[in-house]
N, C-alpha and C positions, 0 to 999 in steps of 0.2 A: 512867793519869791521864786526866782530862777537863778541857778548858779551856772555860769558858763565856765567850762573847763578846757583850756587850751593845752593840747598835747603834741607829742611828736607825730601823731597819726591823724590829727584833725581836731575839730572843735565839737565838744559835747554840750548839750543843754540838759539841765537836770532840775527837777522841781524840788530838790533838797530832801529833807527828811520827812517821812520815813523813806527808807532806802529802796525806792523804785529805780530801775535801771535808767541811766541817762540815755538820750538819743543822740546819734551822730548827726550833726547839721552841716558840717563842712569837712568832708572826708578827704584824706590824702594831702592835707596841708599841714605844715609844721607851724603851729600857731604860737607866736612868741610875745604878742601884745594884744590887749583887749581894751576896748572902751565901750562901756555899757550904759545906755541912757535909761532904758526901761526893759521890761521883759520881751519886748518886740524889736527894739532898735539896738543893734550891736555892730561894732566894727572890729574886725580881726586883722591884726598885722601878721603877715606870714613870713617865714624864714627866708624867702627869696627876695624880700624887700617890698613886695607888693601888699595890697590889702583888699579886703572884701567887706561890704556893708550889707546888712539885711534890715528891712523894716517890718518883717513879718515873722519874727522869732526864728529865723533860719530856714524858712521854707524856700525862699529864693535869695539870690545873692547878686550884687552889682559891684563893679570896681569902685573902691573907696576913693573919694576925692582927696582925702587926707589919711595917712596911715598913722595909727597910734604908735607911741614909742614903748619899748619894753621897760618895765619899771626898774630893773636892776636893783640897787639897794636904796632907792628912794622910798619914802613912806607912802603907801597906798591909802588914801582917804576915800570916803564916799564921794567927795567932790573932785577927785583927781590925784595927781602925784605931787609930792613936795619933798624937798631935801630934808633929811633929818638934822635937827639943830645940834644935837650932841651925840655924835656917833661913837658911843663907848662900848658897844656890844662887840666883843672879839669874834672874828670869823663870821660876821653877819652875812647872810645870803638873801634875806628878805625882811621887810618891815610893813606894818599896817597900823593904822590909828583907829581907835574906837571912841566915838563921841558920846559916851554915856554920862551919867551924873558925875563920875570922876573920869576924866579923859585918860585913856590908857594907850600906850604904844606897845605893840607886840613885835617881837623880833625872833628870827631863827638864827641862833648863834652857833658857835663851835662848828663851823663849816656846814651848818644846816642840820646838825645832829640833835639839837636840843632847842625847845621853845622857851622864850623868856617873856616877861611883861614888866613894864615900868609905869609908875603913876606920877613920875616927876619929869616927863619929857625925855627920858633916856639917860638920866644921870645915874640912877641906881636900877639894877635889874634883879628880878626874882625868877628862879627856874620854875617852870610849869610841870605838872604831873603829865607824863607822856604814856601812850599805850605801850604794852609790853611786847607786842608783835613787831616784826621788822617793818620799818617805814621808809628807809633810805634817807637821803638828805632832803630837807625841806628847800624847795626852790621858789615858792611864792606864798604870799599871804593876801587875804582880802577881807575887809569888813563885810558883815552881812547886810543885805539890802533892807531888812525889816527890823532887826533887833540890835540895839546899840551895844549889847553885851555879847553878841555872837560874832564869830569870824570863821573863815575857812583857810585851810593850808593845803598845799599840794607838794608832792615830792617825786624824787627820781624813780622810786619803785612803783609809781602809779597810784600812790595812796592819796586819798582826800580825807583830811582831818577836819573836825569841827569842834569848836568850843562854844559853850553857852554861858560861861561864867567869866567873861572878860579875860580869857587866856590863862586862868588858874589851872585848868585841866583840859586835856585834849583827848578825843577818841576817834577811832577810825570810823568814818561815815560810809566810805565806799572805796573800791579799788578798781582802777582801769588797767588796760593791758599795755599802756604806753606811759612814758614819763610825763608828769604834769609840769608844764612850763609856766603857766599863768592861769589865774582865776579871777573872776569878777562876779559879783552878786547884784541882782536887781530886785528892788522891792516889788511885791505882787500888787495886784489891783484889789 
């Protein structure tokens, strides 16, 4: 699996857990949107409205023919973005969907200060167990590329969170030096 982390300072590629340091693959760009097809093919939408595409895991970049859109408060699925059917999470900053045995919608509510999960499409929400250390506001969520019960979250303090239990609990997986704006995970070979 590969996790792509779009920040204020560039795009990072990370092999996930255990916590080996991510590598910078697109430095100096404010990455606000990502579209990941596999561990080698990624398109990054940058803050200036342009975009870059790589077919070799970020070793080389080309001008993207189409720039991905930032997710905003749409639900991030493994297959792309969708509007949330029942947006009842107050102060939501990000959503993601997990396609496990029981489909789960994850949400960062209360202006991104708390993570929640729903097993009924967003009608009822349960608060998740959160790390005790400072995490800032959650800005983005993404389902894992390999595991239907896993997801990633990023925040304003540069934190990258991980859940392996369909959003019931979250832990700090890594910290970067810039605010995390968007995440995407690709399944490994």
